[in-house]
mmCIF file as Biopython writes it, N, C-alpha, C and O atoms, coordinates in Angstrom:
data_model
#
loop_
_atom_site.group_PDB
_atom_site.id
_atom_site.type_symbol
_atom_site.label_atom_id
_atom_site.label_alt_id
_atom_site.label_comp_id
_atom_site.label_asym_id
_atom_site.label_entity_id
_atom_site.label_seq_id
_atom_site.pdbx_PDB_ins_code
_atom_site.Cartn_x
_atom_site.Cartn_y
_atom_site.Cartn_z
_atom_site.occupancy
_atom_site.B_iso_or_equiv
_atom_site.auth_seq_id
_atom_site.auth_asym_id
_atom_site.pdbx_PDB_model_num
ATOM 1   N N  . MET A ? 1  ? 0.840  -1.156  0.000  1.0 0.0 1  A 1 
ATOM 2   C CA . MET A ? 1  ? 0.000  0.000   0.000  1.0 0.0 1  A 1 
ATOM 3   C C  . MET A ? 1  ? 0.895  1.232   0.000  1.0 0.0 1  A 1 
ATOM 4   O O  . MET A ? 1  ? 1.759  1.364   0.868  1.0 0.0 1  A 1 
ATOM 5   N N  . ASP A ? 2  ? 0.708  2.121   -0.943 1.0 0.0 2  A 1 
ATOM 6   C CA . ASP A ? 2  ? 1.476  3.361   -1.018 1.0 0.0 2  A 1 
ATOM 7   C C  . ASP A ? 2  ? 0.651  4.508   -0.462 1.0 0.0 2  A 1 
ATOM 8   O O  . ASP A ? 2  ? -0.473 4.756   -0.898 1.0 0.0 2  A 1 
ATOM 9   N N  . ILE A ? 3  ? 1.224  5.194   0.498  1.0 0.0 3  A 1 
ATOM 10  C CA . ILE A ? 3  ? 0.591  6.374   1.072  1.0 0.0 3  A 1 
ATOM 11  C C  . ILE A ? 3  ? 1.589  7.510   0.987  1.0 0.0 3  A 1 
ATOM 12  O O  . ILE A ? 3  ? 2.690  7.413   1.529  1.0 0.0 3  A 1 
ATOM 13  N N  . GLY A ? 4  ? 1.222  8.573   0.321  1.0 0.0 4  A 1 
ATOM 14  C CA . GLY A ? 4  ? 2.118  9.720   0.220  1.0 0.0 4  A 1 
ATOM 15  C C  . GLY A ? 4  ? 1.922  10.669  1.388  1.0 0.0 4  A 1 
ATOM 16  O O  . GLY A ? 4  ? 0.820  11.178  1.593  1.0 0.0 4  A 1 
ATOM 17  N N  . LEU A ? 5  ? 2.961  10.911  2.147  1.0 0.0 5  A 1 
ATOM 18  C CA . LEU A ? 5  ? 2.905  11.843  3.265  1.0 0.0 5  A 1 
ATOM 19  C C  . LEU A ? 5  ? 3.858  12.995  3.004  1.0 0.0 5  A 1 
ATOM 20  O O  . LEU A ? 5  ? 4.993  12.787  2.575  1.0 0.0 5  A 1 
ATOM 21  N N  . LYS A ? 6  ? 3.402  14.191  3.258  1.0 0.0 6  A 1 
ATOM 22  C CA . LYS A ? 6  ? 4.293  15.329  3.104  1.0 0.0 6  A 1 
ATOM 23  C C  . LYS A ? 6  ? 5.162  15.500  4.343  1.0 0.0 6  A 1 
ATOM 24  O O  . LYS A ? 6  ? 6.335  15.858  4.241  1.0 0.0 6  A 1 
ATOM 25  N N  . ARG A ? 7  ? 4.586  15.246  5.509  1.0 0.0 7  A 1 
ATOM 26  C CA . ARG A ? 7  ? 5.345  15.382  6.755  1.0 0.0 7  A 1 
ATOM 27  C C  . ARG A ? 7  ? 5.030  14.210  7.671  1.0 0.0 7  A 1 
ATOM 28  O O  . ARG A ? 7  ? 3.898  13.732  7.742  1.0 0.0 7  A 1 
ATOM 29  N N  . PHE A ? 8  ? 6.043  13.773  8.352  1.0 0.0 8  A 1 
ATOM 30  C CA . PHE A ? 8  ? 5.900  12.648  9.273  1.0 0.0 8  A 1 
ATOM 31  C C  . PHE A ? 8  ? 6.733  12.972  10.500 1.0 0.0 8  A 1 
ATOM 32  O O  . PHE A ? 8  ? 7.926  13.247  10.367 1.0 0.0 8  A 1 
ATOM 33  N N  . ARG A ? 9  ? 6.154  12.950  11.675 1.0 0.0 9  A 1 
ATOM 34  C CA . ARG A ? 9  ? 6.874  13.301  12.896 1.0 0.0 9  A 1 
ATOM 35  C C  . ARG A ? 9  ? 7.631  12.090  13.429 1.0 0.0 9  A 1 
ATOM 36  O O  . ARG A ? 9  ? 7.054  11.024  13.649 1.0 0.0 9  A 1 
ATOM 37  N N  . ILE A ? 10 ? 8.921  12.273  13.630 1.0 0.0 10 A 1 
ATOM 38  C CA . ILE A ? 10 ? 9.793  11.223  14.149 1.0 0.0 10 A 1 
ATOM 39  C C  . ILE A ? 10 ? 10.356 11.706  15.478 1.0 0.0 10 A 1 
ATOM 40  O O  . ILE A ? 10 ? 10.825 12.842  15.558 1.0 0.0 10 A 1 
ATOM 41  N N  . PRO A ? 11 ? 10.327 10.880  16.529 1.0 0.0 11 A 1 
ATOM 42  C CA . PRO A ? 11 ? 10.858 11.297  17.827 1.0 0.0 11 A 1 
ATOM 43  C C  . PRO A ? 11 ? 12.310 11.775  17.731 1.0 0.0 11 A 1 
ATOM 44  O O  . PRO A ? 11 ? 13.107 11.239  16.963 1.0 0.0 11 A 1 
ATOM 45  N N  . HIS A ? 12 ? 12.628 12.791  18.526 1.0 0.0 12 A 1 
ATOM 46  C CA . HIS A ? 12 ? 13.936 13.446  18.480 1.0 0.0 12 A 1 
ATOM 47  C C  . HIS A ? 12 ? 15.096 12.467  18.690 1.0 0.0 12 A 1 
ATOM 48  O O  . HIS A ? 12 ? 16.107 12.553  17.993 1.0 0.0 12 A 1 
ATOM 49  N N  . LYS A ? 13 ? 14.959 11.535  19.649 1.0 0.0 13 A 1 
ATOM 50  C CA . LYS A ? 13 ? 16.052 10.584  19.913 1.0 0.0 13 A 1 
ATOM 51  C C  . LYS A ? 13 ? 16.352 9.724   18.687 1.0 0.0 13 A 1 
ATOM 52  O O  . LYS A ? 13 ? 17.508 9.396   18.420 1.0 0.0 13 A 1 
ATOM 53  N N  . ILE A ? 14 ? 15.317 9.364   17.952 1.0 0.0 14 A 1 
ATOM 54  C CA . ILE A ? 14 ? 15.518 8.546   16.749 1.0 0.0 14 A 1 
ATOM 55  C C  . ILE A ? 14 ? 16.215 9.365   15.675 1.0 0.0 14 A 1 
ATOM 56  O O  . ILE A ? 14 ? 17.116 8.866   15.001 1.0 0.0 14 A 1 
ATOM 57  N N  . THR A ? 15 ? 15.804 10.619  15.509 1.0 0.0 15 A 1 
ATOM 58  C CA . THR A ? 15 ? 16.455 11.453  14.493 1.0 0.0 15 A 1 
ATOM 59  C C  . THR A ? 15 ? 17.925 11.651  14.809 1.0 0.0 15 A 1 
ATOM 60  O O  . THR A ? 15 ? 18.762 11.652  13.906 1.0 0.0 15 A 1 
ATOM 61  N N  . GLU A ? 16 ? 18.248 11.819  16.094 1.0 0.0 16 A 1 
ATOM 62  C CA . GLU A ? 16 ? 19.653 11.969  16.480 1.0 0.0 16 A 1 
ATOM 63  C C  . GLU A ? 16 ? 20.441 10.702  16.188 1.0 0.0 16 A 1 
ATOM 64  O O  . GLU A ? 16 ? 21.545 10.768  15.648 1.0 0.0 16 A 1 
ATOM 65  N N  . SER A ? 17 ? 19.882 9.547   16.541 1.0 0.0 17 A 1 
ATOM 66  C CA . SER A ? 17 ? 20.628 8.299   16.373 1.0 0.0 17 A 1 
ATOM 67  C C  . SER A ? 17 ? 20.869 7.963   14.900 1.0 0.0 17 A 1 
ATOM 68  O O  . SER A ? 17 ? 21.859 7.307   14.577 1.0 0.0 17 A 1 
ATOM 69  N N  . PHE A ? 18 ? 19.981 8.403   14.004 1.0 0.0 18 A 1 
ATOM 70  C CA . PHE A ? 18 ? 20.166 8.153   12.576 1.0 0.0 18 A 1 
ATOM 71  C C  . PHE A ? 18 ? 20.794 9.335   11.847 1.0 0.0 18 A 1 
ATOM 72  O O  . PHE A ? 18 ? 21.027 9.263   10.640 1.0 0.0 18 A 1 
ATOM 73  N N  . GLY A ? 19 ? 21.069 10.422  12.563 1.0 0.0 19 A 1 
ATOM 74  C CA . GLY A ? 19 ? 21.678 11.592  11.943 1.0 0.0 19 A 1 
ATOM 75  C C  . GLY A ? 19 ? 20.747 12.320  10.985 1.0 0.0 19 A 1 
ATOM 76  O O  . GLY A ? 19 ? 21.198 12.886  9.990  1.0 0.0 19 A 1 
ATOM 77  N N  . LEU A ? 20 ? 19.447 12.308  11.281 1.0 0.0 20 A 1 
ATOM 78  C CA . LEU A ? 20 ? 18.467 12.967  10.422 1.0 0.0 20 A 1 
ATOM 79  C C  . LEU A ? 20 ? 18.307 14.429  10.812 1.0 0.0 20 A 1 
ATOM 80  O O  . LEU A ? 20 ? 18.580 14.812  11.950 1.0 0.0 20 A 1 
ATOM 81  N N  . ASN A ? 21 ? 17.860 15.245  9.856  1.0 0.0 21 A 1 
ATOM 82  C CA . ASN A ? 21 ? 17.519 16.632  10.153 1.0 0.0 21 A 1 
ATOM 83  C C  . ASN A ? 21 ? 16.212 16.970  9.450  1.0 0.0 21 A 1 
ATOM 84  O O  . ASN A ? 21 ? 15.587 16.099  8.845  1.0 0.0 21 A 1 
ATOM 85  N N  . GLU A ? 22 ? 15.793 18.243  9.529  1.0 0.0 22 A 1 
ATOM 86  C CA . GLU A ? 22 ? 14.495 18.625  8.965  1.0 0.0 22 A 1 
ATOM 87  C C  . GLU A ? 22 ? 14.434 18.503  7.445  1.0 0.0 22 A 1 
ATOM 88  O O  . GLU A ? 22 ? 13.344 18.543  6.875  1.0 0.0 22 A 1 
ATOM 89  N N  . ASN A ? 23 ? 15.577 18.355  6.777  1.0 0.0 23 A 1 
ATOM 90  C CA . ASN A ? 23 ? 15.597 18.208  5.320  1.0 0.0 23 A 1 
ATOM 91  C C  . ASN A ? 23 ? 15.768 16.757  4.869  1.0 0.0 23 A 1 
ATOM 92  O O  . ASN A ? 23 ? 15.831 16.482  3.670  1.0 0.0 23 A 1 
ATOM 93  N N  . SER A ? 24 ? 15.844 15.842  5.814  1.0 0.0 24 A 1 
ATOM 94  C CA . SER A ? 24 ? 16.035 14.427  5.478  1.0 0.0 24 A 1 
ATOM 95  C C  . SER A ? 24 ? 14.761 13.846  4.872  1.0 0.0 24 A 1 
ATOM 96  O O  . SER A ? 24 ? 13.651 14.237  5.231  1.0 0.0 24 A 1 
ATOM 97  N N  . ILE A ? 25 ? 14.941 12.919  3.957  1.0 0.0 25 A 1 
ATOM 98  C CA . ILE A ? 25 ? 13.824 12.189  3.366  1.0 0.0 25 A 1 
ATOM 99  C C  . ILE A ? 25 ? 13.882 10.762  3.897  1.0 0.0 25 A 1 
ATOM 100 O O  . ILE A ? 25 ? 14.902 10.082  3.785  1.0 0.0 25 A 1 
ATOM 101 N N  . VAL A ? 26 ? 12.771 10.326  4.474  1.0 0.0 26 A 1 
ATOM 102 C CA . VAL A ? 26 ? 12.702 8.994   5.078  1.0 0.0 26 A 1 
ATOM 103 C C  . VAL A ? 26 ? 11.660 8.182   4.330  1.0 0.0 26 A 1 
ATOM 104 O O  . VAL A ? 26 ? 10.533 8.637   4.133  1.0 0.0 26 A 1 
ATOM 105 N N  . GLU A ? 27 ? 12.033 6.987   3.915  1.0 0.0 27 A 1 
ATOM 106 C CA . GLU A ? 27 ? 11.092 6.099   3.235  1.0 0.0 27 A 1 
ATOM 107 C C  . GLU A ? 27 ? 10.797 4.931   4.159  1.0 0.0 27 A 1 
ATOM 108 O O  . GLU A ? 27 ? 11.711 4.250   4.625  1.0 0.0 27 A 1 
ATOM 109 N N  . LEU A ? 28 ? 9.528  4.704   4.420  1.0 0.0 28 A 1 
ATOM 110 C CA . LEU A ? 28 ? 9.108  3.600   5.274  1.0 0.0 28 A 1 
ATOM 111 C C  . LEU A ? 28 ? 8.593  2.467   4.400  1.0 0.0 28 A 1 
ATOM 112 O O  . LEU A ? 28 ? 7.807  2.687   3.479  1.0 0.0 28 A 1 
ATOM 113 N N  . THR A ? 29 ? 9.039  1.266   4.695  1.0 0.0 29 A 1 
ATOM 114 C CA . THR A ? 29 ? 8.551  0.098   3.971  1.0 0.0 29 A 1 
ATOM 115 C C  . THR A ? 29 ? 8.060  -0.927  4.977  1.0 0.0 29 A 1 
ATOM 116 O O  . THR A ? 29 ? 8.517  -0.957  6.120  1.0 0.0 29 A 1 
ATOM 117 N N  . GLU A ? 30 ? 7.145  -1.751  4.555  1.0 0.0 30 A 1 
ATOM 118 C CA . GLU A ? 30 ? 6.606  -2.787  5.421  1.0 0.0 30 A 1 
ATOM 119 C C  . GLU A ? 30 ? 7.039  -4.146  4.879  1.0 0.0 30 A 1 
ATOM 120 O O  . GLU A ? 30 ? 6.728  -4.503  3.742  1.0 0.0 30 A 1 
ATOM 121 N N  . ASN A ? 31 ? 7.750  -4.886  5.697  1.0 0.0 31 A 1 
ATOM 122 C CA . ASN A ? 31 ? 8.212  -6.218  5.332  1.0 0.0 31 A 1 
ATOM 123 C C  . ASN A ? 31 ? 7.828  -7.196  6.431  1.0 0.0 31 A 1 
ATOM 124 O O  . ASN A ? 31 ? 7.794  -6.820  7.603  1.0 0.0 31 A 1 
ATOM 125 N N  . PRO A ? 32 ? 7.540  -8.430  6.080  1.0 0.0 32 A 1 
ATOM 126 C CA . PRO A ? 32 ? 7.286  -9.414  7.126  1.0 0.0 32 A 1 
ATOM 127 C C  . PRO A ? 32 ? 8.549  -9.596  7.959  1.0 0.0 32 A 1 
ATOM 128 O O  . PRO A ? 32 ? 9.652  -9.683  7.420  1.0 0.0 32 A 1 
ATOM 129 N N  . CYS A ? 33 ? 8.380  -9.650  9.253  1.0 0.0 33 A 1 
ATOM 130 C CA . CYS A ? 33 ? 9.550  -9.736  10.128 1.0 0.0 33 A 1 
ATOM 131 C C  . CYS A ? 33 ? 9.281  -10.758 11.224 1.0 0.0 33 A 1 
ATOM 132 O O  . CYS A ? 33 ? 8.353  -10.600 12.018 1.0 0.0 33 A 1 
ATOM 133 N N  . ASN A ? 34 ? 10.074 -11.778 11.262 1.0 0.0 34 A 1 
ATOM 134 C CA . ASN A ? 34 ? 9.991  -12.783 12.307 1.0 0.0 34 A 1 
ATOM 135 C C  . ASN A ? 34 ? 11.348 -12.880 12.986 1.0 0.0 34 A 1 
ATOM 136 O O  . ASN A ? 34 ? 12.124 -13.792 12.701 1.0 0.0 34 A 1 
ATOM 137 N N  . PRO A ? 35 ? 11.640 -11.940 13.888 1.0 0.0 35 A 1 
ATOM 138 C CA . PRO A ? 35 ? 12.965 -11.953 14.508 1.0 0.0 35 A 1 
ATOM 139 C C  . PRO A ? 35 ? 13.149 -13.166 15.411 1.0 0.0 35 A 1 
ATOM 140 O O  . PRO A ? 35 ? 12.208 -13.637 16.049 1.0 0.0 35 A 1 
ATOM 141 N N  . THR A ? 36 ? 14.358 -13.649 15.446 1.0 0.0 36 A 1 
ATOM 142 C CA . THR A ? 36 ? 14.685 -14.749 16.342 1.0 0.0 36 A 1 
ATOM 143 C C  . THR A ? 36 ? 15.244 -14.157 17.630 1.0 0.0 36 A 1 
ATOM 144 O O  . THR A ? 36 ? 15.646 -12.994 17.661 1.0 0.0 36 A 1 
ATOM 145 N N  . LEU A ? 37 ? 15.268 -14.949 18.678 1.0 0.0 37 A 1 
ATOM 146 C CA . LEU A ? 37 ? 15.825 -14.487 19.942 1.0 0.0 37 A 1 
ATOM 147 C C  . LEU A ? 37 ? 17.284 -14.092 19.765 1.0 0.0 37 A 1 
ATOM 148 O O  . LEU A ? 37 ? 17.727 -13.092 20.331 1.0 0.0 37 A 1 
ATOM 149 N N  . ASP A ? 38 ? 18.035 -14.862 18.987 1.0 0.0 38 A 1 
ATOM 150 C CA . ASP A ? 38 ? 19.448 -14.544 18.760 1.0 0.0 38 A 1 
ATOM 151 C C  . ASP A ? 38 ? 19.609 -13.186 18.077 1.0 0.0 38 A 1 
ATOM 152 O O  . ASP A ? 38 ? 20.499 -12.415 18.435 1.0 0.0 38 A 1 
ATOM 153 N N  . ARG A ? 39 ? 18.743 -12.887 17.087 1.0 0.0 39 A 1 
ATOM 154 C CA . ARG A ? 39 ? 18.822 -11.584 16.410 1.0 0.0 39 A 1 
ATOM 155 C C  . ARG A ? 39 ? 18.481 -10.447 17.361 1.0 0.0 39 A 1 
ATOM 156 O O  . ARG A ? 39 ? 19.125 -9.398  17.346 1.0 0.0 39 A 1 
ATOM 157 N N  . LEU A ? 40 ? 17.465 -10.661 18.185 1.0 0.0 40 A 1 
ATOM 158 C CA . LEU A ? 40 ? 17.088 -9.630  19.148 1.0 0.0 40 A 1 
ATOM 159 C C  . LEU A ? 40 ? 18.207 -9.377  20.151 1.0 0.0 40 A 1 
ATOM 160 O O  . LEU A ? 40 ? 18.537 -8.226  20.438 1.0 0.0 40 A 1 
ATOM 161 N N  . LEU A ? 41 ? 18.790 -10.441 20.682 1.0 0.0 41 A 1 
ATOM 162 C CA . LEU A ? 41 ? 19.878 -10.284 21.648 1.0 0.0 41 A 1 
ATOM 163 C C  . LEU A ? 41 ? 21.098 -9.637  21.008 1.0 0.0 41 A 1 
ATOM 164 O O  . LEU A ? 41 ? 21.772 -8.826  21.643 1.0 0.0 41 A 1 
ATOM 165 N N  . ALA A ? 42 ? 21.389 -9.984  19.761 1.0 0.0 42 A 1 
ATOM 166 C CA . ALA A ? 42 ? 22.539 -9.407  19.063 1.0 0.0 42 A 1 
ATOM 167 C C  . ALA A ? 42 ? 22.337 -7.917  18.780 1.0 0.0 42 A 1 
ATOM 168 O O  . ALA A ? 42 ? 23.309 -7.187  18.588 1.0 0.0 42 A 1 
ATOM 169 N N  . SER A ? 43 ? 21.094 -7.467  18.753 1.0 0.0 43 A 1 
ATOM 170 C CA . SER A ? 43 ? 20.829 -6.056  18.465 1.0 0.0 43 A 1 
ATOM 171 C C  . SER A ? 43 ? 21.020 -5.150  19.679 1.0 0.0 43 A 1 
ATOM 172 O O  . SER A ? 43 ? 21.004 -3.927  19.539 1.0 0.0 43 A 1 
ATOM 173 N N  . ILE A ? 44 ? 21.201 -5.724  20.865 1.0 0.0 44 A 1 
ATOM 174 C CA . ILE A ? 44 ? 21.401 -4.921  22.077 1.0 0.0 44 A 1 
ATOM 175 C C  . ILE A ? 44 ? 22.856 -4.476  22.135 1.0 0.0 44 A 1 
ATOM 176 O O  . ILE A ? 44 ? 23.755 -5.316  22.115 1.0 0.0 44 A 1 
ATOM 177 N N  . PRO A ? 45 ? 23.105 -3.169  22.208 1.0 0.0 45 A 1 
ATOM 178 C CA . PRO A ? 45 ? 24.490 -2.687  22.254 1.0 0.0 45 A 1 
ATOM 179 C C  . PRO A ? 45 ? 25.220 -3.190  23.500 1.0 0.0 45 A 1 
ATOM 180 O O  . PRO A ? 45 ? 24.607 -3.376  24.551 1.0 0.0 45 A 1 
ATOM 181 N N  . GLU A ? 46 ? 26.528 -3.408  23.377 1.0 0.0 46 A 1 
ATOM 182 C CA . GLU A ? 46 ? 27.306 -3.903  24.511 1.0 0.0 46 A 1 
ATOM 183 C C  . GLU A ? 46 ? 27.298 -2.926  25.677 1.0 0.0 46 A 1 
ATOM 184 O O  . GLU A ? 46 ? 27.385 -3.345  26.832 1.0 0.0 46 A 1 
ATOM 185 N N  . ASP A ? 47 ? 27.196 -1.639  25.397 1.0 0.0 47 A 1 
ATOM 186 C CA . ASP A ? 47 ? 27.214 -0.634  26.464 1.0 0.0 47 A 1 
ATOM 187 C C  . ASP A ? 47 ? 25.805 -0.238  26.925 1.0 0.0 47 A 1 
ATOM 188 O O  . ASP A ? 47 ? 25.618 0.826   27.514 1.0 0.0 47 A 1 
ATOM 189 N N  . PHE A ? 48 ? 24.813 -1.102  26.653 1.0 0.0 48 A 1 
ATOM 190 C CA . PHE A ? 48 ? 23.430 -0.808  27.027 1.0 0.0 48 A 1 
ATOM 191 C C  . PHE A ? 48 ? 23.295 -0.674  28.536 1.0 0.0 48 A 1 
ATOM 192 O O  . PHE A ? 48 ? 23.852 -1.464  29.298 1.0 0.0 48 A 1 
ATOM 193 N N  . GLN A ? 49 ? 22.547 0.342   28.954 1.0 0.0 49 A 1 
ATOM 194 C CA . GLN A ? 49 ? 22.230 0.524   30.367 1.0 0.0 49 A 1 
ATOM 195 C C  . GLN A ? 49 ? 20.748 0.842   30.486 1.0 0.0 49 A 1 
ATOM 196 O O  . GLN A ? 49 ? 20.198 1.611   29.698 1.0 0.0 49 A 1 
ATOM 197 N N  . TYR A ? 50 ? 20.112 0.240   31.482 1.0 0.0 50 A 1 
ATOM 198 C CA . TYR A ? 50 ? 18.707 0.542   31.724 1.0 0.0 50 A 1 
ATOM 199 C C  . TYR A ? 50 ? 18.572 1.977   32.227 1.0 0.0 50 A 1 
ATOM 200 O O  . TYR A ? 50 ? 19.461 2.469   32.923 1.0 0.0 50 A 1 
ATOM 201 N N  . PRO A ? 51 ? 17.474 2.659   31.885 1.0 0.0 51 A 1 
ATOM 202 C CA . PRO A ? 51 ? 17.209 3.967   32.487 1.0 0.0 51 A 1 
ATOM 203 C C  . PRO A ? 51 ? 17.015 3.791   33.998 1.0 0.0 51 A 1 
ATOM 204 O O  . PRO A ? 51 ? 16.644 2.709   34.452 1.0 0.0 51 A 1 
ATOM 205 N N  . GLU A ? 52 ? 17.264 4.844   34.773 1.0 0.0 52 A 1 
ATOM 206 C CA . GLU A ? 52 ? 17.205 4.744   36.232 1.0 0.0 52 A 1 
ATOM 207 C C  . GLU A ? 52 ? 15.867 4.238   36.742 1.0 0.0 52 A 1 
ATOM 208 O O  . GLU A ? 52 ? 15.832 3.440   37.679 1.0 0.0 52 A 1 
ATOM 209 N N  . ASP A ? 53 ? 14.759 4.685   36.146 1.0 0.0 53 A 1 
ATOM 210 C CA . ASP A ? 53 ? 13.449 4.270   36.644 1.0 0.0 53 A 1 
ATOM 211 C C  . ASP A ? 53 ? 13.194 2.779   36.439 1.0 0.0 53 A 1 
ATOM 212 O O  . ASP A ? 53 ? 12.409 2.185   37.179 1.0 0.0 53 A 1 
ATOM 213 N N  . ILE A ? 54 ? 13.827 2.175   35.470 1.0 0.0 54 A 1 
ATOM 214 C CA . ILE A ? 54 ? 13.666 0.739   35.231 1.0 0.0 54 A 1 
ATOM 215 C C  . ILE A ? 54 ? 14.732 -0.055  35.971 1.0 0.0 54 A 1 
ATOM 216 O O  . ILE A ? 54 ? 14.487 -1.190  36.380 1.0 0.0 54 A 1 
ATOM 217 N N  . LEU A ? 55 ? 15.907 0.530   36.147 1.0 0.0 55 A 1 
ATOM 218 C CA . LEU A ? 55 ? 17.018 -0.145  36.811 1.0 0.0 55 A 1 
ATOM 219 C C  . LEU A ? 55 ? 16.641 -0.578  38.222 1.0 0.0 55 A 1 
ATOM 220 O O  . LEU A ? 55 ? 16.995 -1.680  38.640 1.0 0.0 55 A 1 
ATOM 221 N N  . ASP A ? 56 ? 15.931 0.268   38.960 1.0 0.0 56 A 1 
ATOM 222 C CA . ASP A ? 56 ? 15.508 -0.097  40.314 1.0 0.0 56 A 1 
ATOM 223 C C  . ASP A ? 56 ? 14.660 -1.363  40.288 1.0 0.0 56 A 1 
ATOM 224 O O  . ASP A ? 56 ? 14.834 -2.244  41.130 1.0 0.0 56 A 1 
ATOM 225 N N  . PHE A ? 57 ? 13.753 -1.461  39.336 1.0 0.0 57 A 1 
ATOM 226 C CA . PHE A ? 57 ? 12.898 -2.638  39.226 1.0 0.0 57 A 1 
ATOM 227 C C  . PHE A ? 57 ? 13.700 -3.881  38.844 1.0 0.0 57 A 1 
ATOM 228 O O  . PHE A ? 57 ? 13.515 -4.947  39.431 1.0 0.0 57 A 1 
ATOM 229 N N  . VAL A ? 58 ? 14.589 -3.745  37.862 1.0 0.0 58 A 1 
ATOM 230 C CA . VAL A ? 58 ? 15.361 -4.883  37.358 1.0 0.0 58 A 1 
ATOM 231 C C  . VAL A ? 58 ? 16.270 -5.459  38.443 1.0 0.0 58 A 1 
ATOM 232 O O  . VAL A ? 58 ? 16.436 -6.674  38.543 1.0 0.0 58 A 1 
ATOM 233 N N  . GLU A ? 59 ? 16.857 -4.577  39.252 1.0 0.0 59 A 1 
ATOM 234 C CA . GLU A ? 59 ? 17.797 -5.037  40.271 1.0 0.0 59 A 1 
ATOM 235 C C  . GLU A ? 59 ? 17.126 -5.419  41.583 1.0 0.0 59 A 1 
ATOM 236 O O  . GLU A ? 59 ? 17.802 -5.910  42.488 1.0 0.0 59 A 1 
ATOM 237 N N  . SER A ? 60 ? 15.823 -5.212  41.717 1.0 0.0 60 A 1 
ATOM 238 C CA . SER A ? 60 ? 15.136 -5.541  42.963 1.0 0.0 60 A 1 
ATOM 239 C C  . SER A ? 60 ? 14.737 -7.013  42.986 1.0 0.0 60 A 1 
ATOM 240 O O  . SER A ? 60 ? 14.627 -7.663  41.947 1.0 0.0 60 A 1 
ATOM 241 N N  . GLY A ? 61 ? 14.529 -7.509  44.171 1.0 0.0 61 A 1 
ATOM 242 C CA . GLY A ? 61 ? 14.081 -8.889  44.338 1.0 0.0 61 A 1 
ATOM 243 C C  . GLY A ? 61 ? 12.574 -8.970  44.208 1.0 0.0 61 A 1 
ATOM 244 O O  . GLY A ? 61 ? 11.904 -7.957  44.012 1.0 0.0 61 A 1 
ATOM 245 N N  . PRO A ? 62 ? 12.040 -10.182 44.318 1.0 0.0 62 A 1 
ATOM 246 C CA . PRO A ? 62 ? 10.589 -10.344 44.235 1.0 0.0 62 A 1 
ATOM 247 C C  . PRO A ? 62 ? 9.914  -9.602  45.389 1.0 0.0 62 A 1 
ATOM 248 O O  . PRO A ? 62 ? 10.428 -9.584  46.507 1.0 0.0 62 A 1 
ATOM 249 N N  . GLY A ? 63 ? 8.777  -8.998  45.114 1.0 0.0 63 A 1 
ATOM 250 C CA . GLY A ? 63 ? 8.123  -8.196  46.131 1.0 0.0 63 A 1 
ATOM 251 C C  . GLY A ? 63 ? 6.757  -8.692  46.536 1.0 0.0 63 A 1 
ATOM 252 O O  . GLY A ? 63 ? 6.121  -8.077  47.392 1.0 0.0 63 A 1 
ATOM 253 N N  . GLY A ? 64 ? 6.290  -9.750  45.973 1.0 0.0 64 A 1 
ATOM 254 C CA . GLY A ? 64 ? 4.957  -10.234 46.306 1.0 0.0 64 A 1 
ATOM 255 C C  . GLY A ? 64 ? 4.872  -11.732 46.139 1.0 0.0 64 A 1 
ATOM 256 O O  . GLY A ? 64 ? 5.868  -12.406 45.878 1.0 0.0 64 A 1 
ATOM 257 N N  . LYS A ? 65 ? 3.674  -12.235 46.292 1.0 0.0 65 A 1 
ATOM 258 C CA . LYS A ? 65 ? 3.461  -13.672 46.133 1.0 0.0 65 A 1 
ATOM 259 C C  . LYS A ? 65 ? 2.797  -13.918 44.789 1.0 0.0 65 A 1 
ATOM 260 O O  . LYS A ? 65 ? 1.829  -13.253 44.423 1.0 0.0 65 A 1 
ATOM 261 N N  . GLU A ? 66 ? 3.330  -14.874 44.071 1.0 0.0 66 A 1 
ATOM 262 C CA . GLU A ? 66 ? 2.711  -15.261 42.808 1.0 0.0 66 A 1 
ATOM 263 C C  . GLU A ? 66 ? 1.702  -16.358 43.074 1.0 0.0 66 A 1 
ATOM 264 O O  . GLU A ? 66 ? 1.885  -17.187 43.966 1.0 0.0 66 A 1 
ATOM 265 N N  . ARG A ? 67 ? 0.649  -16.355 42.301 1.0 0.0 67 A 1 
ATOM 266 C CA . ARG A ? 67 ? -0.396 -17.346 42.464 1.0 0.0 67 A 1 
ATOM 267 C C  . ARG A ? 67 ? -0.630 -18.053 41.145 1.0 0.0 67 A 1 
ATOM 268 O O  . ARG A ? 67 ? -0.678 -17.420 40.091 1.0 0.0 67 A 1 
ATOM 269 N N  . TYR A ? 68 ? -0.773 -19.335 41.204 1.0 0.0 68 A 1 
ATOM 270 C CA . TYR A ? 68 ? -1.070 -20.110 40.002 1.0 0.0 68 A 1 
ATOM 271 C C  . TYR A ? 68 ? -2.411 -20.799 40.193 1.0 0.0 68 A 1 
ATOM 272 O O  . TYR A ? 68 ? -2.590 -21.584 41.125 1.0 0.0 68 A 1 
ATOM 273 N N  . ASP A ? 69 ? -3.347 -20.502 39.309 1.0 0.0 69 A 1 
ATOM 274 C CA . ASP A ? 69 ? -4.684 -21.093 39.398 1.0 0.0 69 A 1 
ATOM 275 C C  . ASP A ? 69 ? -4.904 -22.126 38.306 1.0 0.0 69 A 1 
ATOM 276 O O  . ASP A ? 69 ? -6.003 -22.223 37.759 1.0 0.0 69 A 1 
ATOM 277 N N  . GLY A ? 70 ? -3.883 -22.889 37.986 1.0 0.0 70 A 1 
ATOM 278 C CA . GLY A ? 70 ? -3.987 -23.817 36.876 1.0 0.0 70 A 1 
ATOM 279 C C  . GLY A ? 70 ? -4.453 -25.112 37.282 1.0 0.0 70 A 1 
ATOM 280 O O  . GLY A ? 70 ? -4.593 -26.007 36.449 1.0 0.0 70 A 1 
#
């Protein structure tokens, strides 16, 4: 499906990471994608760090009781 857009808003962090500016032309395509776990893990940068608000959760221990009703 072809849709012509004159303007498309892209989040600032994404534009910085791809080196885009207000004069950049971006083409979006849709392809079937079935990523594997290995591909997903390989895409994580070696210097990846969780944001502070998530880091507290990731490094914390269990805080409640889990229940299984199976």
